[in-house]
Wavefront OBJ file of the C-alpha trace (Angstrom):
o trace
v 0.005 -0.222 -0.046
v 1.474 3.120 -0.998
v 1.331 6.278 1.091
v 0.105 9.693 -0.869
v 1.377 12.788 -0.094
v -0.348 15.815 -1.260
v 1.455 17.868 -4.097
v 1.459 21.183 -2.048
v 3.654 19.913 0.659
v 7.122 19.077 0.115
v 8.700 16.217 2.136
v 11.783 18.264 3.439
v 9.684 20.908 5.045
v 7.444 18.636 6.774
v 10.720 17.371 8.598
v 12.393 20.746 8.555
v 8.641 21.961 10.389
v 8.961 18.852 13.144
v 12.399 19.842 13.588
v 12.446 23.612 14.507
v 9.041 23.126 16.337
v 10.311 23.609 19.579
v 13.047 26.567 18.571
v 10.444 28.654 16.914
v 9.000 29.816 20.034
v 12.589 31.270 21.198
v 13.418 32.849 17.548
v 11.274 33.239 14.657
v 14.022 34.533 12.088
v 14.263 31.479 9.725
v 17.972 33.009 9.053
v 18.892 31.958 12.660
v 17.902 28.464 12.516
v 20.065 25.762 13.226
v 21.716 23.931 10.815
v 21.204 20.132 10.538
v 24.185 19.560 12.443
v 23.480 21.868 15.018
v 25.354 24.674 14.765
v 24.526 28.410 14.111
v 24.338 28.789 10.458
v 27.760 30.732 9.443
v 29.531 29.814 12.638
v 30.243 26.039 11.894
v 30.975 23.881 15.286
v 29.637 26.670 17.667
v 26.563 26.349 19.536
v 24.348 29.549 20.734
v 24.083 29.915 24.216
v 20.206 30.761 25.400
v 19.921 34.283 26.871
v 20.415 34.954 30.898
v 17.243 35.708 32.419
v 16.744 38.923 33.931
v 17.558 39.728 37.890
v 13.636 40.371 38.136
v 13.230 36.978 36.415
v 14.942 35.568 39.430
v 12.388 36.923 41.545
v 9.362 35.063 41.673
v 7.385 37.590 43.999
v 8.855 40.465 41.817
v 5.262 42.181 40.740
v 4.990 45.283 38.361
v 5.319 47.567 40.942
v 8.918 46.602 41.910
v 9.730 46.471 38.103
v 8.703 50.097 38.079
v 10.470 51.322 40.927
v 13.971 49.365 39.505
v 13.136 51.391 35.997
v 13.104 54.494 37.584
v 15.994 54.158 39.713
v 18.303 52.915 36.989
v 17.121 56.045 34.486
v 18.337 58.312 37.525
v 21.653 56.592 38.038
v 22.090 56.471 34.466
v 21.779 60.432 34.484
v 24.223 60.619 37.620
v 26.754 58.528 35.341
v 29.250 60.494 34.625
v 29.816 61.085 30.719
v 33.120 62.466 29.555
v 33.681 64.416 27.983
v 30.050 66.103 27.635
v 28.559 65.929 23.800
v 26.315 68.823 24.430
v 28.897 71.106 25.865
v 31.968 72.970 25.183
v 35.236 74.079 26.412
v 36.028 73.007 29.886
v 32.364 72.592 30.896
v 32.573 69.547 28.450
v 34.725 68.145 31.585
v 32.336 69.806 34.551
v 30.218 67.073 36.662
v 26.514 68.075 36.173
v 24.646 69.281 39.548
v 23.392 65.793 39.650
v 26.773 64.384 39.795
v 27.820 66.840 42.556
v 24.592 66.294 44.901
v 25.256 62.254 44.766
v 29.085 62.755 45.834
v 27.982 64.844 48.740
v 25.212 62.588 49.591
v 27.359 59.816 49.697
v 30.548 61.452 51.342
v 28.039 62.802 54.080
v 26.719 58.983 54.579
v 30.153 57.614 54.636
v 30.605 60.425 57.202
v 27.859 59.497 59.277
v 28.566 55.507 59.224
v 32.063 56.149 60.476
v 31.380 59.020 63.198
v 28.778 56.597 64.170
v 31.537 53.377 64.309
v 33.477 55.253 65.883
v 31.301 56.554 68.802
v 30.315 53.179 69.055
v 33.755 51.940 69.328
v 34.760 54.360 72.064
v 34.614 53.667 75.525
v 35.148 55.727 79.123
v 38.514 54.830 79.996
v 38.480 53.618 83.800
v 41.925 54.567 84.519
v 41.925 57.826 85.163
v 44.658 60.438 84.752
v 46.817 60.238 87.803
v 47.066 63.850 88.100
v 43.231 64.048 88.236
v 42.594 61.633 91.070
v 45.598 62.161 93.222
v 45.016 65.005 96.144
v 47.084 66.300 98.574
v 46.422 65.890 102.591
v 46.067 69.362 104.307
v 47.048 69.188 108.427
v 45.506 72.032 110.555
v 46.476 72.954 113.901
v 43.748 72.608 116.590
v 42.366 76.236 115.895
v 41.825 75.188 112.221
v 44.562 77.037 110.699
v 46.572 75.407 108.068
v 49.682 73.541 109.412
v 50.764 71.276 106.726
v 50.650 69.738 103.434
v 51.634 66.568 101.788
v 51.377 64.743 98.493
v 52.503 65.608 94.761
v 49.503 67.653 93.757
v 48.026 70.402 95.401
v 44.267 69.497 94.789
v 41.034 68.855 97.024
v 38.052 67.901 95.495
v 34.857 69.962 96.478
v 30.840 68.946 96.052
v 29.151 71.158 93.797
v 27.087 72.263 95.806
v 29.572 73.457 98.075
v 31.005 75.994 95.494
v 29.284 78.944 95.250
v 26.766 79.839 92.191
v 28.712 82.909 91.474
v 31.525 80.543 91.194
v 29.918 78.416 88.677
v 28.751 81.236 86.716
v 32.134 82.930 86.253
v 33.512 79.756 84.783
v 30.392 79.330 82.762
v 30.552 82.688 81.167
v 34.162 82.387 80.874
v 34.759 78.959 78.876
v 31.409 77.901 77.938
v 28.449 79.659 78.257
v 26.017 76.968 76.242
v 27.360 73.998 78.525
v 24.262 73.413 79.941
v 22.665 72.855 76.176
v 25.350 71.905 74.079
v 26.194 68.115 73.137
v 29.441 68.265 75.097
v 31.501 69.343 71.935
v 31.436 72.488 69.860
v 31.410 71.613 66.212
v 32.344 75.124 65.014
v 34.773 75.181 67.406
v 36.087 72.210 66.924
v 36.429 72.590 63.281
v 38.220 75.319 63.521
v 40.444 73.978 65.951
v 40.951 71.060 63.522
v 41.915 74.118 60.663
v 44.636 75.355 63.115
v 46.136 72.248 63.879
v 46.037 71.376 60.019
v 46.872 74.480 58.820
v 49.405 76.260 61.777
v 50.499 73.214 63.162
v 48.997 73.900 66.556
v 45.710 73.335 68.469
v 43.925 76.032 69.790
v 40.374 77.120 70.989
v 37.546 74.652 70.315
v 37.005 73.118 73.521
v 33.853 72.932 75.434
v 34.002 72.551 79.092
v 33.328 68.803 78.614
v 35.962 68.248 76.216
v 38.234 70.206 78.849
v 37.294 67.774 81.454
v 38.011 64.790 79.383
v 41.520 66.459 78.424
v 42.429 66.579 82.047
v 41.126 63.024 83.351
v 41.425 60.588 80.429
v 44.144 62.005 77.881
v 47.453 63.186 78.031
v 48.696 66.655 76.507
v 49.861 65.633 73.054
v 48.476 68.168 70.443
v 47.497 66.381 67.500
v 44.400 65.959 65.312
v 44.210 62.144 66.738
v 43.933 63.408 69.925
v 41.481 66.057 69.210
v 39.282 63.362 67.722
v 39.730 61.055 70.552
v 38.556 63.961 72.692
v 35.243 64.838 70.869
v 34.326 61.319 70.871
v 34.807 61.000 74.569
v 33.150 64.290 75.482
v 30.159 63.054 73.180
v 29.875 59.947 75.032
v 30.732 61.265 78.352
v 27.847 63.976 77.841
v 25.750 61.231 76.974
v 26.086 59.287 80.138
v 27.034 62.026 83.022
v 24.806 64.586 84.494
v 26.380 68.304 83.281
v 26.168 68.977 86.986
v 28.821 66.215 87.346
v 30.701 66.965 84.841
v 31.249 70.639 85.652
v 32.326 69.590 89.750
v 34.894 67.627 87.543
v 36.005 70.062 85.454
v 35.901 72.693 88.810
v 38.211 69.937 90.703
v 40.562 68.927 88.136
v 41.659 72.469 86.052
v 44.908 73.834 86.427
v 44.823 77.333 88.047
v 48.685 78.127 88.240
v 50.826 77.946 91.897
v 51.068 74.472 92.123
v 47.320 73.829 92.078
v 44.525 72.278 90.664
v 41.149 72.706 91.790
v 39.266 74.986 92.358
v 39.525 74.888 96.296
v 43.293 75.137 96.523
v 43.163 77.776 93.823
v 40.978 79.896 96.356
v 43.710 79.097 99.101
v 46.377 80.022 96.784
v 45.095 83.137 95.571
v 42.964 84.626 98.283
v 43.838 82.748 101.711
v 40.081 81.420 101.682
v 37.873 78.667 101.125
v 35.987 78.575 97.746
v 32.307 78.812 99.447
v 34.211 82.758 101.178
v 34.725 83.682 97.419
v 32.426 86.338 95.913
v 31.538 87.263 92.355
v 34.544 89.302 91.566
v 37.166 86.994 93.276
v 35.856 84.441 91.407
v 35.652 86.120 87.903
v 39.677 86.574 88.282
v 40.046 82.656 88.994
v 37.836 82.099 86.057
v 40.431 84.164 84.026
v 43.465 81.460 85.160
v 41.806 78.617 83.290
v 42.945 80.323 80.151
v 46.276 80.279 81.062
v 47.568 80.867 84.473
v 50.809 81.574 83.568
v 49.124 85.024 81.605
v 47.062 86.257 84.756
v 48.926 86.101 87.606
v 49.715 89.604 88.556
v 52.519 88.248 90.685
v 54.456 87.463 87.954
v 55.011 90.774 85.707
v 52.935 93.785 85.518
v 52.204 92.828 81.800
v 50.038 89.715 83.651
v 48.265 92.225 85.664
v 47.232 94.337 83.046
v 45.795 91.523 81.225
v 43.827 89.804 84.605
v 42.273 93.168 85.313
v 40.853 93.250 81.590
v 39.925 89.724 81.264
v 38.115 89.839 84.750
v 36.554 92.879 83.475
v 35.270 91.204 80.573
v 33.816 87.752 82.357
v 31.963 90.191 84.839
v 30.450 91.456 81.482
v 29.541 88.024 79.829
v 28.286 87.211 83.779
v 25.708 90.349 82.990
v 25.152 89.004 78.965
v 24.241 85.153 80.147
v 21.954 86.736 83.112
v 24.177 85.430 86.004
v 24.659 89.515 87.252
v 22.414 91.855 86.629
v 23.913 95.542 85.885
v 23.307 96.854 89.293
v 25.403 93.767 90.754
v 27.787 93.845 88.315
v 28.130 97.853 89.656
v 29.436 96.648 92.955
v 32.532 95.263 91.269
v 34.621 98.114 90.267
v 38.151 97.690 91.895
v 40.109 94.620 91.161
v 40.664 92.402 93.671
v 44.200 92.122 94.084
v 45.207 88.697 94.930
v 47.804 87.625 97.247
v 51.387 88.042 96.138
v 52.014 84.708 97.246
v 50.231 81.738 97.925
v 50.023 81.183 102.004
v 53.169 79.342 103.070
v 53.038 75.793 104.852
v 55.519 74.998 107.981
v 57.614 72.460 106.236
v 60.721 70.631 107.756
v 61.591 71.254 111.233
v 59.322 70.399 113.837
v 56.149 70.255 111.576
v 56.994 67.340 109.860
v 57.528 65.436 113.306
v 53.858 66.510 113.815
v 52.596 65.391 110.253
v 54.207 62.039 110.959
v 52.311 61.524 114.189
v 49.402 62.466 113.071
v 49.391 60.440 109.782
v 50.146 57.181 111.774
v 47.218 57.973 113.822
v 44.881 59.112 111.311
v 45.300 55.601 109.372
v 45.058 53.789 112.193
v 41.510 55.454 113.987
v 40.138 55.981 110.334
v 40.920 52.365 109.272
v 42.458 53.706 106.075
v 45.155 51.672 104.134
v 48.267 53.193 103.131
v 47.298 53.309 99.682
v 44.244 54.969 100.277
v 45.377 57.825 102.460
v 48.148 58.518 100.126
v 45.851 58.797 97.355
v 44.928 62.016 99.208
v 42.121 64.540 99.403
v 42.290 64.187 103.475
v 41.517 67.253 105.820
v 43.452 66.214 109.328
v 42.513 68.249 111.687
v 45.170 67.554 114.631
v 45.036 68.222 118.250
v 48.417 70.502 118.044
v 48.349 73.884 119.870
v 50.355 76.061 117.930
v 51.155 78.408 120.874
v 52.092 75.624 122.943
v 54.322 74.303 120.302
v 55.767 77.573 119.447
v 56.847 77.748 122.884
v 58.094 74.141 123.323
v 60.304 74.460 120.706
v 61.904 77.570 121.599
v 62.553 76.577 124.934
v 64.735 73.528 123.522
v 66.059 75.389 121.031
v 67.540 77.756 124.155
v 68.597 74.561 126.093
v 70.415 73.623 122.947
v 71.992 76.669 122.497
v 73.368 76.665 125.687
v 74.892 73.370 125.418
v 76.710 74.381 122.571
v 78.230 77.064 124.493
v 78.626 74.847 127.723
v 80.300 72.400 125.878
v 80.272 72.297 122.010
v 81.915 68.537 122.001
v 79.228 67.212 123.963
v 76.815 69.344 122.611
v 76.735 67.600 119.425
v 75.532 64.114 120.708
v 72.826 65.775 122.806
v 69.540 64.806 121.942
v 66.021 66.103 123.634
v 62.589 64.949 123.290
v 59.732 66.660 124.985
v 55.789 66.342 124.574
v 53.106 68.150 126.124
v 49.396 66.049 126.728
v 46.029 66.845 127.694
v 44.208 65.254 130.430
v 41.714 64.261 128.090
v 44.488 62.449 125.985
v 45.068 65.152 123.355
v 48.833 65.411 122.118
v 49.512 69.597 122.292
v 52.830 69.769 121.406
v 55.945 67.681 120.607
v 59.627 68.214 120.072
v 60.887 65.423 117.539
v 64.491 66.828 117.129
v 66.469 69.455 115.530
v 65.224 69.097 111.659
v 62.898 66.494 110.564
v 64.884 66.903 107.204
v 68.159 66.251 108.970
v 67.226 63.452 111.700
v 64.492 61.426 110.487
v 62.970 59.537 113.870
v 60.791 61.708 116.418
v 62.510 61.775 119.983
v 59.448 62.647 121.495
v 57.960 59.255 120.294
v 61.208 57.435 120.693
v 61.882 54.765 123.340
v 65.306 55.123 123.470
v 66.610 55.659 127.147
v 65.086 54.223 130.814
v 62.777 56.561 132.739
v 65.127 56.224 135.955
v 63.403 57.664 139.227
v 60.268 59.423 137.029
v 59.050 56.163 137.255
v 58.544 55.601 140.847
v 54.851 57.185 140.665
v 53.797 54.050 138.995
v 55.366 52.147 141.806
v 53.585 54.301 144.348
v 50.120 53.869 142.944
v 50.131 50.049 142.341
v 50.968 49.666 145.796
v 48.101 52.115 147.383
v 46.011 50.355 145.207
v 46.790 46.662 145.413
v 48.853 46.623 149.116
v 51.621 44.539 149.905
v 52.782 41.305 150.524
v 55.539 40.016 152.821
v 54.502 36.726 152.477
v 53.859 34.291 149.636
v 50.565 33.161 151.234
v 48.026 35.358 153.221
v 46.238 38.725 152.491
v 47.295 41.451 150.959
v 48.256 44.442 153.759
v 47.150 48.157 153.091
v 49.332 50.840 152.290
v 49.068 54.579 152.806
v 51.139 57.719 151.981
v 52.531 57.374 156.028
v 53.614 53.998 156.048
v 57.421 53.744 156.382
v 59.924 52.156 154.326
v 64.002 51.864 154.776
v 65.119 54.811 153.063
v 69.036 54.358 153.714
v 71.561 53.684 150.718
v 72.578 50.462 150.108
v 70.275 48.551 151.756
v 69.532 44.601 150.567
v 66.405 44.207 148.618
v 64.138 41.370 149.968
v 61.735 38.418 149.125
v 59.515 36.779 151.274
v 62.403 33.788 151.551
v 65.504 36.145 152.262
v 67.454 38.546 150.165
v 67.199 38.624 145.924
v 70.422 36.876 144.034
v 71.079 37.622 140.632
v 72.021 35.249 138.169
v 75.807 36.129 139.022
v 74.931 34.839 142.224
v 75.283 38.549 144.031
v 72.664 39.827 146.649
v 70.645 42.889 144.487
v 71.123 46.579 146.957
v 69.530 49.523 146.139
v 71.133 52.993 145.819
v 70.418 56.549 146.564
v 71.687 59.564 144.478
v 74.643 60.719 146.137
v 74.612 58.044 148.201
v 72.398 59.492 151.005
v 70.546 57.654 153.244
v 67.196 58.844 154.809
v 66.603 56.924 157.787
v 62.568 55.481 158.113
v 61.132 57.261 155.848
v 57.363 57.504 154.769
v 56.467 56.354 151.283
v 54.924 60.189 150.722
v 57.755 61.824 151.878
v 60.327 59.276 149.318
v 58.263 60.118 146.497
v 58.884 63.743 147.093
v 62.407 63.869 147.941
v 62.932 61.089 145.112
v 64.722 58.176 147.151
v 64.827 55.158 145.428
v 65.520 52.884 148.392
v 61.783 52.141 149.519
v 60.609 52.132 146.053
v 62.898 49.412 144.895
v 61.481 47.243 148.294
v 58.200 48.282 147.729
v 58.544 47.087 144.369
v 59.202 43.589 144.996
v 56.497 43.616 148.010
v 53.500 44.750 145.734
v 54.755 42.557 143.295
v 56.858 43.504 140.099
v 53.815 42.002 137.551
v 51.462 44.727 139.767
v 53.706 47.296 139.074
v 53.908 46.817 135.591
v 50.389 46.359 134.982
v 49.703 49.516 136.783
v 51.934 51.513 135.013
v 50.261 50.243 131.833
v 46.940 50.940 132.776
v 48.277 54.439 133.245
v 49.305 54.928 129.964
v 52.976 53.031 129.241
v 53.363 50.474 126.856
v 53.755 47.085 127.153
v 57.018 46.945 124.539
v 58.808 49.701 126.928
v 59.216 46.953 129.591
v 61.985 44.765 129.742
v 62.919 41.803 132.589
v 60.457 41.950 135.543
v 63.539 42.298 138.139
v 64.077 44.524 141.031
v 65.849 47.009 138.660
v 62.363 47.798 137.018
v 60.723 50.000 139.904
v 63.754 52.396 139.527
v 62.994 52.953 136.044
v 64.294 50.536 133.870
v 61.348 50.678 131.259
v 62.287 52.827 128.368
v 58.917 54.934 127.623
v 58.810 57.654 125.366
v 58.426 61.262 126.138
v 54.731 61.129 124.693
v 54.111 58.253 127.060
v 55.394 59.827 130.184
v 53.576 62.996 129.968
v 50.344 60.561 129.475
v 51.057 58.498 132.434
v 50.828 61.433 134.473
v 48.156 62.719 133.245
v 46.403 59.622 135.083
v 47.109 61.208 138.298
v 46.152 64.726 137.351
v 42.808 63.058 136.265
v 41.353 61.306 139.007
v 42.806 58.072 138.177
v 41.061 58.289 134.962
v 42.986 57.620 131.629
v 42.807 58.496 128.174
v 44.997 57.173 125.172
v 47.109 60.247 123.948
v 45.903 60.934 120.391
v 46.676 63.575 117.684
v 43.540 63.750 115.369
v 40.271 65.452 116.509
v 38.620 65.079 113.623
v 39.266 63.914 109.374
v 37.361 64.709 106.485
v 37.568 64.223 102.739
v 36.563 66.680 100.447
v 34.494 67.770 103.125
v 32.675 64.764 104.047
v 33.266 63.644 107.756
v 35.498 60.229 108.260
v 34.395 58.078 110.686
v 37.111 58.166 113.525
v 37.699 55.963 116.225
v 38.286 57.592 119.240
v 40.075 56.610 122.780
v 37.598 56.742 125.629
v 38.625 57.524 129.343
v 38.998 54.670 131.219
v 39.632 53.772 135.365
v 43.081 53.597 135.473
v 43.180 53.301 139.152
v 41.140 54.538 142.101
v 40.954 58.525 142.747
v 41.893 58.280 146.230
v 45.002 56.725 144.938
v 45.257 59.098 142.155
v 44.931 61.968 144.330
v 47.324 60.944 146.808
v 50.298 60.523 143.881
v 49.447 63.692 143.094
v 49.653 65.297 146.383
v 53.225 63.578 146.661
v 54.178 65.301 143.079
v 53.021 68.535 144.146
v 55.369 68.377 146.934
v 58.017 67.242 144.985
v 57.609 70.161 142.896
v 57.499 72.669 146.000
v 60.369 70.692 147.499
v 62.690 71.100 144.657
v 61.359 74.389 143.998
v 60.274 76.503 146.776
v 60.631 79.741 145.035
v 59.231 78.986 141.423
v 56.465 81.444 140.761
v 53.178 79.805 139.568
v 49.503 81.197 139.673
v 48.391 77.022 138.926
v 48.429 73.948 140.820
v 51.857 72.062 139.515
v 53.180 68.684 140.094
v 56.150 67.084 138.893
v 59.215 65.427 139.327
v 62.833 65.278 138.065
v 64.275 61.497 136.736
v 67.639 60.489 136.950
v 69.427 56.870 135.961
v 72.004 55.185 137.710
v 74.208 55.172 134.952
v 73.712 58.690 133.987
v 72.196 58.307 130.589
v 69.223 60.058 130.628
v 67.925 63.145 132.905
v 63.661 63.894 132.846
v 61.403 66.076 134.138
v 57.623 65.567 134.062
v 55.205 68.080 135.403
v 51.703 68.795 135.055
v 49.969 72.572 135.324
v 46.643 73.526 134.046
v 45.589 69.922 133.413
v 48.616 69.697 130.735
v 51.550 67.513 131.347
v 54.727 67.635 129.887
v 57.558 65.214 129.619
v 61.371 66.614 128.856
v 64.116 63.988 128.529
v 67.900 64.852 127.469
v 70.106 62.030 126.699
v 73.459 61.804 124.365
v 73.760 59.119 121.779
v 76.361 59.359 119.121
v 74.509 58.451 115.888
v 77.704 57.807 113.918
v 78.989 55.338 115.963
v 76.281 53.301 118.040
v 72.444 53.705 119.379
v 73.614 52.866 122.870
v 73.172 55.909 125.533
v 76.088 57.843 126.755
v 76.837 59.205 129.948
v 75.646 62.796 130.244
v 78.720 63.734 132.388
v 76.689 67.419 133.301
v 75.698 68.328 130.124
v 72.279 67.967 131.245
v 72.876 70.482 134.267
v 72.581 69.514 138.208
v 69.741 67.809 139.928
v 69.087 71.331 141.376
v 69.194 73.027 138.039
v 68.424 70.858 135.566
v 67.932 71.574 131.835
v 64.924 69.373 131.183
v 63.451 71.365 134.263
v 64.435 74.666 132.160
v 62.869 73.277 129.113
v 59.973 72.105 130.972
v 59.324 75.609 132.891
v 60.249 77.854 129.563
v 57.256 75.535 127.690
v 54.453 76.044 130.567
v 55.422 79.770 131.364
v 56.501 78.889 134.969
v 59.490 80.735 136.754
l 1 2 3 4 5 6 7 8 9 10 11 12 13 14 15 16 17 18 19 20 21 22 23 24 25 26 27 28 29 30 31 32 33 34 35 36 37 38 39 40 41 42 43 44 45 46 47 48 49 50 51 52 53 54 55 56 57 58 59 60 61 62 63 64 65 66 67 68 69 70 71 72 73 74 75 76 77 78 79 80 81 82 83 84 85 86 87 88 89 90 91 92 93 94 95 96 97 98 99 100 101 102 103 104 105 106 107 108 109 110 111 112 113 114 115 116 117 118 119 120 121 122 123 124 125 126 127 128 129 130 131 132 133 134 135 136 137 138 139 140 141 142 143 144 145 146 147 148 149 150 151 152 153 154 155 156 157 158 159 160 161 162 163 164 165 166 167 168 169 170 171 172 173 174 175 176 177 178 179 180 181 182 183 184 185 186 187 188 189 190 191 192 193 194 195 196 197 198 199 200 201 202 203 204 205 206 207 208 209 210 211 212 213 214 215 216 217 218 219 220 221 222 223 224 225 226 227 228 229 230 231 232 233 234 235 236 237 238 239 240 241 242 243 244 245 246 247 248 249 250 251 252 253 254 255 256 257 258 259 260 261 262 263 264 265 266 267 268 269 270 271 272 273 274 275 276 277 278 279 280 281 282 283 284 285 286 287 288 289 290 291 292 293 294 295 296 297 298 299 300 301 302 303 304 305 306 307 308 309 310 311 312 313 314 315 316 317 318 319 320 321 322 323 324 325 326 327 328 329 330 331 332 333 334 335 336 337 338 339 340 341 342 343 344 345 346 347 348 349 350 351 352 353 354 355 356 357 358 359 360 361 362 363 364 365 366 367 368 369 370 371 372 373 374 375 376 377 378 379 380 381 382 383 384 385 386 387 388 389 390 391 392 393 394 395 396 397 398 399 400 401 402 403 404 405 406 407 408 409 410 411 412 413 414 415 416 417 418 419 420 421 422 423 424 425 426 427 428 429 430 431 432 433 434 435 436 437 438 439 440 441 442 443 444 445 446 447 448 449 450 451 452 453 454 455 456 457 458 459 460 461 462 463 464 465 466 467 468 469 470 471 472 473 474 475 476 477 478 479 480 481 482 483 484 485 486 487 488 489 490 491 492 493 494 495 496 497 498 499 500 501 502 503 504 505 506 507 508 509 510 511 512 513 514 515 516 517 518 519 520 521 522 523 524 525 526 527 528 529 530 531 532 533 534 535 536 537 538 539 540 541 542 543 544 545 546 547 548 549 550 551 552 553 554 555 556 557 558 559 560 561 562 563 564 565 566 567 568 569 570 571 572 573 574 575 576 577 578 579 580 581 582 583 584 585 586 587 588 589 590 591 592 593 594 595 596 597 598 599 600 601 602 603 604 605 606 607 608 609 610 611 612 613 614 615 616 617 618 619 620 621 622 623 624 625 626 627 628 629 630 631 632 633 634 635 636 637 638 639 640 641 642 643 644 645 646 647 648 649 650 651 652 653 654 655 656 657 658 659 660 661 662 663 664 665 666 667 668 669 670 671 672 673 674 675 676 677 678 679 680 681 682 683 684 685 686 687 688 689 690 691 692 693 694 695 696 697 698 699 700 701 702 703 704 705 706 707 708 709 710 711 712 713 714 715 716 717 718
């Protein structure tokens, strides 16, 4: 059977139709049809790739609206695309960007700047470690009357709470430095641009700093003058302004700024230039101090006449600015016509000599009583109000200086090794005055607090008090026998020291005997009389009868330190202990205070930047019975009158001299007007040894001792 094909249909066309049927939908042009071998016509051996789909076709959800948006953006982008040279322009304009291109560049730059600044701001952290000079302060010590005595520390600075700084002072600073402080973001963009321009164009960095920026520079940055530091300063200022109140920033700025004359902070500046606290400044004085923030070396009138003229001009300008800012009315401004002349020099502190000994004592006590570590105390900012009386300190120092000068005249060789320690302590425990040595800068240790030489016969009142308080034991067993001031003891020289079992033998196998000064014998003598005449032998035996442990305990309760005692041997009753002058004076106050004792202290009050610091103060406690203290004080009064029958005094005075059997120390301790003063003289050649040397008359005689001269001169007693 034969298949018949219509004449109008060509067999090849039928095949071709079936072959290109799938491709016809992509390319209707017959000339682009593929050849039978699969290659494009005219390009033998190469297969044509299908066109890539458009980006929009890859987004299934892309609709007509998105398509139109992309088309519009693309149209604008093509307009902004640079076409150089411009075909429709002539001359140089063919190469100039169009306004659209300028706008695009500006917007792009602004966007990049915002991104960079935002990134820098986010990456900026406020440093935890402040500049050491921004945190360190000095410690200031005051006399008992509240006047400055001394200061310590590398930096003269004291923080003050903002509420303690008068508004006039704050307003003057704001008017001078940054009137928009409370409304600005922490930086001045125009000022910053001006400062950067000067840095790039003229090689310096001036102006452009708000108070916040200046505070950042004070406490976080070094004084490096560079664009990088200026940028860091701006970032920190912005960050600080967002995280800190304006009042806190202003307080920090006022407390860390440099004001010249070695001072940091407005409080020290007020003291250096006007001799007063910041709270006492008026608007005129505040305006002058504010002028120093522009450059203390240019505005301190004490430095030059040119400085004085600049200071007056800027002072007047600041007051006018305060009117402009509303801080002062015109009538208030009119009151400040005359420039408030600052002091020619900052009030000086008495450094060296005796004040350093006072500071040493006060600092030791302050740290202990306020429970401060050495690190905390050394950071500074403390105001230490001491118990030291300026008048009594001067009198004591003058008396010692006079005695020292006389010793040089009497025997220059011995005077070189002569030392004096002295202290005055009130019955309530206050240390009023001390003499620590010739000069703290030459001799570092404090002789008033040194435990160098024995107390000698000045220790006898403690033995007497122990016996009156506790009685004596003549046998090992049995009750104590009462002792009174009229109790008799053997006052002869060279008598043997006895125990209940017989004579007392030392470790060398010798019987111990007691000696009187000058080998004098007194026979049977009452204890009160023996104390008045400073007869040794009754008290050496009295100590044994009372019990050396009891004597030691009584002396410690009266004020002597345990560390000053040595072995408990009979010599302890004659003053083998080595107490300091401060402790001897403190011990004698117990008898003047009816048997109550207060540990000696040198600091009455401590504040830190105006805030009170908790201070542990010693309490009064009972040391001996009031009747016992009265009996001891009566015997000491007789001792003074017996030794100094012609002494002119309007006060009740009690006291006695103290000597040692080996002549290594001479003491005088006396009480007048509720103040006990102890003076000791001894010789030590520090270049050779720390062992005391015999005085050999350089400290006077028992009837005219140098310690008594010093004591009477310090107490004003003839």
